[in-house]
Steps between C-alpha positions, in 0.01 A plus 500: 500500500854435623531191279502719191703789641831606353734699724772726354763665716743743331649848514561784256873512570782350704710662771881522529494465884865592525626292204815672358440779755169603348150520644175544311440417137698750295765283338470240222619199702327175598400620846312791346358343188401153616166472676334217683225324308306216669187356343294225659169342405321221317685368197831658606791264552614516864854592607595584142776759454520677166840644413391653171474882482141630516357848516261624762279605203455125430269480800229669298483219238542238772208633703289531184578135404418378853167685466429318178572777244804629321677836460407728214720509188645833603645356826860383517431306820574123472325256723712313754244219519702249291785534754266479797324189371835332422428482126791425274359742238598797710700748296708739714576857414853540366534852638325693780543879509484733793567870539521790741510874453537685826559868575627577852592823667449867406706770337869430454480174692241356267585149373332313219539123484387330185575132441362210312562138588455194276508157659589243230429131533840334449398134491305534177 
């Protein structure tokens, strides 16, 4: 039944696409860390743009809430439903963390990249 269908379009990472001379996703900059997230369906406010930082892991709690249940107590996922429905009770995350640990090359040319990124909400 299309009237009750929720459609979610997202990605697991961004792409640099030549920004700052980089391609791929191996740097902790906006082009690499920001991902598209579009959600449409019944009860979701149309044309709403949310500028608050959210984590891709929050989709788990969001999908569970849409399905009429909630995440288990061990999950750190937070539902985005309050934002999607335009509720004023929506409480944004103050920090979203991301990380990457990559090993490239072999032998003496081996490189290890290890970085962590925290995106802080500044308008709190």
